N, C-alpha and C positions, 0 to 999 in steps of 0.2 A: 577681771572685767576689761582691763586695758588690752590684755592679750587677746581676749575674745573680740574686741572691736578691731584690733589689727588684723586678725584672721578674716573677719568679715570684709574688711577693706581689701585685703589681698585677694580673697576669692572674687570679690566684685570686680577688681581690676583685671584679673585673668579672664573673667566672663566677658567683660567689655572688650578686652583685647581680641578674644576669639570672635566676638560678634563683628567687630570692625574688620577683622581678617576675612570673615565669611562674606561680608557684604559685596566686595568687588567680585569675588569668585561666584557668588550667587547671581550677580548681575550679568557676568559673562556667560554663565550657563544658561540663564534665561534668554539672553540675546542670541545664543547659538543653538537653542534647543531644537529648532526646526531641523537642522542638519545633524545634530547629535542624535536626535530621535531616529532619523533615517539610518545612521550608522548602527545604532543600538538594535533597530529592527532587523537589519541584515545580519548582525552578529547573533541575535537570538535565533533566527531561522537557521543559520548555519549550525549553531550549537544543537538545535533540536533535530534538524533534518539533514545536516551536512553529509551524513554517511550516504545519502541517496545519490550523491555525485558518482559513487562507485558501484551503484546498483545495476542489475541487469534490467531488461525490459520485462514488465509485468502486465498482468490483466490483458486488456485489449491493445496494448502498445504495438505489438508486432502486426496486428491487423490494421489498425488505424494508420500507422506510418506508411505501410506499403500501399495504402489506398491511393496515395498521391502519384504512384508510378504510372506512367502511360497516360497521364492527364495533364492538360495545360493549365496554366494559372486561371485562364478565363473559364474553363470548364468547371474548375473547383468553385468559382464564384457563381456560375450560372446554373448549377444543378447540384443535387445531393445524391448522385448516382450510387445505388447500393445501400443507402442509409435512410432511416425514417426521420432523421433530423437534418437541419441545415445550419452548420456552424463552420463557415469556410475559413476564417482567419487563422486558427491554429494549423489547419492543413496547408495553407499558403506558407506559413512560417516553416513547417517541417519540410515542405518541398524545396524551399529556398535553401535551407541549411544542407539538405542532401546534395543539391546541385553544387554548392560551394565546397563542401567537405568530401564529397565522393562516397560517403557511406553514412550510416545512421550512428553518429557519434553519441554514445550513451551519456558521457559527462556533459556535453553541451545541451543535449535534450533534457536531461534531468535538471540542469540549472534553470531552465525557463520557469517551471512552476515554483521553484524556490524563490526566484527573484520576484515573480508576480505576487507571491504570498507576502514577502517582506514589504513590498510597496503597499499592499492592501492594509497591513497593520499600521504602517506609517500614515497613509492617507486617512484612515479612520481617526487617528489621533488629530491630524490637521483639521479634519471636518468638524469634529466635536469641539476642538479648541476654538475654532472660528464661530461656532454656535454659542460660545460664551462659557464653556466649562473649564477654561483655563488649562493648567497643567494636569488637572485631574483626568484629562482625556488620555493621559498615558496608560492608565489602568485598562480601559476598554481595548486599547491597542495591544496590550500585553495579553489580555484574556483571549482576544481574537487569534493571535499568533499561536497560542498554546491550546486552542479549542480542540478537544480530543478527537472529534470525528473528521478533522482535516487529514488524518493519517491516510485516508484513501484518496486524497487529492494530491498532496505535495510530493510523495515519493514515486508517483506513477506518471510517466510522460503523457499518456493518452488522456489524462483528466485535466490537461492544461486548460480546457474550455472553462472550467469553473473558476480557478484563481485568476485567469486572465480577464474574464468577464467581471469578476468581483473587483479587481484592481481598477479596471476601466470605469466601472460604475461609480466607485468612490472618487476617482479622479474627476469625473464629470461633475459630481456634486460639489467637490471641494473647489475646483477651478471656477465654477459658476458663482459660488459664494465670494471667492476672492475677487472675481471680476466685478461683482456688484459693489464691493467695498473699495475698489481702486479709485484713486483721485485723478490719476492720469488717464485721459481718454484713450490714448494710444495703447497704454498697458492694458486697460480694460478690454479693448477690442481684441488684443492678442490672447488674453486669458479666455475670453468667450469663444474664440476660434479653437483654442486648445480643448475647451470643454466639449465643443461639438465633435471634435476628432475623437475624444475619449468616449463619447456616447456612441459613435460609429463603431469603435472597437468593441465596446460592451455588447452591442446588438448583434454584430456579425461574428462574435465569439460564442455566444450562447443565448438562447431565446429568453432566458431569465433577465437579460439586459433591458427588456421592456419595462422593468420596474423603475427605470430612470425617469419615465414620464410622471407617474404619480409622486415620486419623491421630489423632483424638481418643482412640480406644482405646489407641493407642501412647503418647500423652502421659499418659493415666491410668495405664497400666501402669508407666511410668517413675516417676511420682509415688509410686505405691504401693510400688515397689521401693526407691526412695531414702529414703522417709519411714517405711518399715516399716508402712504402712497396710494393713489387711486387707480393708476394704470399699471399693469404688469410690464415687465421688460419685454421688448420685442424679440430678444434673443431666445425666449422660451419657445417661440414659434418654430425656430430652427430645430430644436430638440424634438418637439412634437412631430414635426414633418419627417424627421429621421425615423422615429418610431413607427409612424404610419407606413413609410416606405418599406421598412423592414418587414412589417406584418404582411403587407401585400406581396412582397418578394417571397416570404416564407410560404405563403399559401400557393404561390404560382410556380415555384421551382419543382422540378421532378424529384420525387422522393419515393422510397420503397414504402408500401403500406405498413402501417404500424401494427406490430404483432402482439402487443400486450393487451390483455382484456382484464377488466375488473368489475366489481359489483358493489352494491351499497353495503353489503355485509363487511367488506374489507375497509370501509371508510373509518370505522372505529380503530382497528389496530394501526392504520396509517396515521390517523390523527394522534394517537398515543405516541407513535414513533416521533412525530414532529414535536409534541409536548415534551417528550423526554430529551430531545436535542436542545430545545429552547431553555428548559429548566435544568440543564445538566448539573449545575452546582448542587441541586437537591436530588435529582433523579439518580445521580451516581452513588448516593448513600443508601438507597433503598435495599439493594441486595445485601450490602454489608450489614445493615440494621437487622434484616431478616436472619442472617447467619449468627449474629451476636446475641440477640434476645428472643429470636423465634417469632418476631412480629414486625411488620412494617406496614405503613399505610399504602393503599393502592396508588399507582402512578397518577391517575386522574385526580384523586383527592389531594395528593401531595403537590402535584404540579399547579393546580388551581389555587391552592392555599399559598404557595410560594409567590405566585403572580399577584395575588391579593395583598400579601404582605408588602411587596415592593410598591404597588400603587398606594397602599396605606401610608407607607413611609414618605412618599412624595407629597401626599395630601397633608400629612401632619406637619412636615417641614414648611409647606406653603402657608398653612394656617398660622404657624408660629411666627412666620415673617409678615403676617398681616394681610395675606392675600385672601380675597373673597370673590365669589361669583365667577365672572369670566376670566379674571386674572388667575384664579385658582385652577380653573380648567386648563388654561394655557400652560401652567406649571407641570401638568401631566402630559404635555405634548410629546416629550421625548420618549418616555416608556411606552406611550401609545403608538408612536411611530415605529419604535423598535419591534414591538409585537406585531404590528400590521405588516411591516416589511417581511418578517419571518413567515407569517401565514401566507402572504401573497407570493413569496418566492417559492414556497412549497406547494402552492395550490395546483399547479400543473401535475405534480406527482400524485396528489390526492385524487385528481380527476381522471388521469389517464393510465397510471401504472398499477400493476397488481401488487398486493402486499408481498408476495414472494420475491418480486423484484426490489421493492423498497427496502425490505429488511436486510438485503445484502448490499445496500447502496448508501452508506453514510456520506458518500461524496455529494449526495443531493442536498446536504445540509450546509453547504458552503455559505450561501447568503444568509441562511438562518443563523449561522455563527456570527455574522455582523450584527444582526439584531440582538442576539443573546449577549454579545460582548458589551454593547451599549446599554442594554437593559440592566445588567448586573454590575458592570464595571463603574458606572457613575454613582452608585449608591454612596460611596464615601464622600462625594462632593456635596451631599445634602447639608444644608445649614439650618439648624433648628432655632436660630436666634437666641441661643443660650450657650455660652462658651464651653462650660463643662459638659453639657449634654452632647454638643456637637463633637467635642474632643473624644469622648467615650465612644460615640457612634462611629467615628472615623477609625479609631483604633480597632474596634471590634470587627467592623466590616473589612478593613484592610487585612486583618489577620485571617479572617475566614476566606477572603478571596485569594490570599497567598496560599492557603491550604488547598484551594481548588486548583490553582496553577500547578502546585507540586503533584497533586493527584493526576491531573491531565498529562503532565510531563511523563510520569511513570507509565500511564496508559499508552501513550505514543511510543515510548521507548521500547516497550514489549513488542509492539508491531514493527518497529524499525529493526529489532533483532530478528524477528521472523523474516523480514525482507532480506536481511543480510545473509541468513542461512539459506534462503531460497536462491539468492544470487550465486552462492557457491555451487549449488546443484546445477543451476541453469548454465553457468559458465563452463562447467565440466562437460555437460551434454553438448554444448556448442563446440567445444574443442574436439570432442570425438566426432561430431558431425563434420567439422572441417577436415578431420583426418580422412573421412570416407566421402569426401566431396565427389559428387557424381555417382555414388553408389547407393546402397540401401542399408537402412539400419532399423532396428526394433528396440525401443526403450520400454522397459517393463517397470511398473510401480514408481514412476517419477511422481513426486508430490504436485498436485494441482493447486492445493490450498493448505494453509495451516490454520489451526484454531486453538483457542485456549481450552483447557479441560474444566473450566468453570465459567459461569456467566457473571459479567460485571454490570450489565444493564438488563432491565426486564424485557425490552423489546429489541429485536434486531440481531444480526449476526456480525460480530466484530473481529473476525479472523482476517487473513490476508489472502487475496487471490494471486497466485503466482503465474500459472499457465492454465487458463480455463480449458476444459477438454474439447470445447468446440473450436479451438484454434490448434491446428496441427503443429507438431514439433518441427517439421521441415521449415515452416514459416519462422519459427523461433530461431532456428539455426541461420537461416538466410538473413534475417534482419539484424541479428546480433553479431554476425561474422564481419570482421574488418574488410574482407574481400568478397562479401556477398556469396558465400558458398551455398550451393544448392545440393542438398542431400535428401533423398526420399526417406523420411523418418516416420515410421508408424509408432503408435503408442498403445499399450495394453496394460491390464492389471490382472494379477493372479495371486491370491492369498497374501495381500500386502500386510505387513506388520504395522498397522496404522497407529498403534498406541506405543510403539517401542522407541520412537525418536524423541528429540527435544520438545516437539509439539505434536499433538494429534494431527493427522493429515488425511486428505482424500487423494486417491491415486488418479493420475492422468490416463485417460483412455478407458474404453469399455472392458468389462470383465471378459477374459479370454481363457477358457479351459485349455488343457494340453493339446487337444485336437486343433484348435484354432491357432495356438502358438506354433504348433508343428507346421501348419500350412503357411504361416507368415515366415518362418525360418526357411522353408523350402523355396522362398522367393529370392534367396541369396542375401538375406539381411544379416548384418552383424548385430549380435545381441548385446545390449547395454543394460546392465542391471543396476537399479537404484534401490538401496535399502538402508534403513536407519541402523546406526551402530553407535551405541552409547549416546552422546549428545551431538551427533553429527550424522550426515548421510554419506555413504560411500557410493560413488558412481564408477562403475567398473565395466570395461570392455571384456566381456566374458568369453566370447568365441562365436562360432557359427556352425551351422549344419550345411554340409556340401553334398548334395545328391550326386552319386557317381564318382565321388572323390576317394573312395577306399583304395589303398595301395597294396602291393604284394607283401607277403608275410615274412620274407626272409630275414629281416633284421629286427623283428618285433620281439619283445620279451615273452609274450605268451598270448593265449586265447582263453576266453571265458565261454563255457557251455558250447564250445565248438562253433560258436556263431559270431563272436565279437573279439577282434584282436586289439591289442593295446600298443601304442607307439612308446618309445622311450620318453621319459619326462625331462622337461627343462624347468629350471627353478630360478625365480627372481627373488632375491633376498635384500631387504633394506631394513632400516630401523623401525619402520611402522607396520610392516606386513611381510608375509611370505606368499608368493604366488607360484603354484605348481601348474605347469602347462603340459598337456598331452592330448592325444587324439584317440577316439574310439573308431575302429574300422569295422563296419558291419559286413560280415560274409553272408549271413542269412538272418531273417527276422528271428527275434527271440521268441521262445515258446510261451513266455509269460512276462508280465510287467515286473520291473525290478528297480531297486534303488542302487545308486552308486555308493560304494564305501571306499573312501579315500583316506588312508591312514598315514600318519608320520610316526615312525618308530625311532627311538633313540638307540644308542650303541648296544644297550642291553636287551634290545628287541621289545621293550615295553612301548605301548602306544602312548604318545604324548599329545597328539591332536588328531581329530578325526572329523570328516564330513560324511553325513549320510543323507541322501536325497537324490532326486533326479539330477542327471548331468545338466550342464549349462545353467548352474545356479538354481536348479530346481524347476526349470521350464521345458526341458526336453524329455518326454516320457519314452523310455526304451521300448515299450510295447508298440510304439508308432514307427520305430526305425525300419527302414527298408534295405534290402540287399544293395550293396554298393555305397551306402551312406558313409560319410566321414564326419565325425563330430569333433571339431577342434574345441577342446574344453579347457577351462582353467578353474582352479579352486583356491580361494583365499584363506590363509590362516593368520592368526595373530603371531607376533614375534616370539621366538623361542630363545632360550639361553644358548650361549656358545657351546658348540659341540658338533658331532657328526650324526647325520640322520639319514634314514632311508624312506622311500615312498612306496606304498603298497596300495594296490587298487583291486577291487572285486565288485561283484554284483550280488545283491541280496533280494530274494523274492519278496514282492510286496504282500502277497497273499499268505505265504507260510512263514516268512521271516528267515528261511534257510538260505545259506550261501549257495550260489550257483557254482558248479565244478569248474576248476581251472586247469589248464595245461600250460606248462612253462618249461623253457629250456633250463633255466637256473632261477634261483631266488623265488621259489614258490612256497607258500604255506597251503594249508588245506582249503583256504577260502580266498586268498589274495595272491596277486603277482607283484613282485618288486619291479618297478619300472624306472627306478633311478635313485640317486642319493645326492646329498648336498651337505655343506658345512656352514655353520654360523660362526663367524669370527668373533 
């Protein structure tokens, strides 16, 4: 009994010691939380999206960035030349950075949306904390930063419009609230001026910035109701005047006619796309549920039920705290405002855009993410006026929200990996474009987009756009090159292995059969082949077709069908591949179509590797060759063991499968000519 009492006293003493130790630390953390949360927000964004600093330009980046060239700062403000929208501030920033740095620096430009996004998460925390939710406001900030559909905003330079407008909108609201609570008149005036500046940035960054007007009016109404104030702040007039000025400017500036059309039938899928984005903690589980048990509720039913549960939880918490009538309705203000913001922010997309556009554009959900984060993230803050009930509620909701954050992180991480693989492909294309600066090139089967082989949500496409086909690769090379190299780069696709790479992909450029490819190659273009190989893509400078480039036959190993001579081979051997380079010299057109057969034989004359297909990686049909053509070809093989090897080449009829006859000075078999040898150390 005595021992038991001693143990109790000892345990109590340790607990009291730890509590006393924690108090000053907790006080310091609480005092420094404003700046610690900013640091945490920046670190979280870097952890989630930091790889983007090394990414290439994607989507419309190369189109939007170059739009500033040849235009003055004033013209960017005064018109929207070539575009159907008016969002000048990001263009002004891009033009300024280009003038300072001398090129389009990818790291700097990618840093801008990352910084804006980090500030958005931090400002959302400050705003909700100022509204009375205390440190629970950290959760919405965390949910917003990890909101899954931001993956199409943060790693892409050209979508800076959205995070910049979002950060400025939240800054305007937060600064306005802090200004209203400032006791020092001079400080209040400075905060109000900063809020007006933030409103200006929000409006002239993206038209969704007009949401600042109703949101500020709502904040002012809440302040007047809680404080018993009869007159609104005169500063609100400045914000409303800015909104009116922007709207008038937006309608008056020169813009390209809007090309999107929609109809009432598309309203439902677009509305469900919005509902899916707003209720993402629930909607993300529907596909999984269907796969696991063979049944799942519809998105509309599940989404509306989830929203009803949240409002019900707020109402129950209010009733438990003794709220009635008007006070109870006011307790529902935050979820109502979050839902209203999301619907209002997405309303222009509902009204103007086709569903085909919307389903490819999760970037449109940036402001929806603010509303969704506040709507779901503050659930643990509810107090049911019963200690045990409140504790259980908070443990359960925090656990579930943590699961949502992990799920969102994984969703984003898959897309970041797609962007990383796309960056490798784009950078290699740019390097080859720089090599052929001032010349012409043809890129075949480059990936324009990546997708998952399964759906994670019921509505929308959630792959990644790398290089849309409506943007030429010459612009990609020019914008991405450190010295603005200009190369005439055409793109085409022909029999792409769209399912053989790390992700299913769509090729860049229109489908071009051999006849069109032949015409492009006759323009003097260097052929660049992009194809999936295991879990990566190989970008290879294959060769070219040179009309009139055929040379005399005196030193050649032999001739095929008395019409095509072969040059001696040159071989490049390294640890990852073997490249065999040689040329076809056309004396006369072939009597029939044929496949090239390029074999590597070991010392015992057995074939250890072989390529069968059209020359130039399968894109140059021999039936289209003309007299005098020279085809500078190369064939890639996987690494081989150490030893001595010989290279044999022939042609095989496409129709009959028979080898075309060969004539050679030495080193000939019945169907192939030996054109070289090499050793692997």
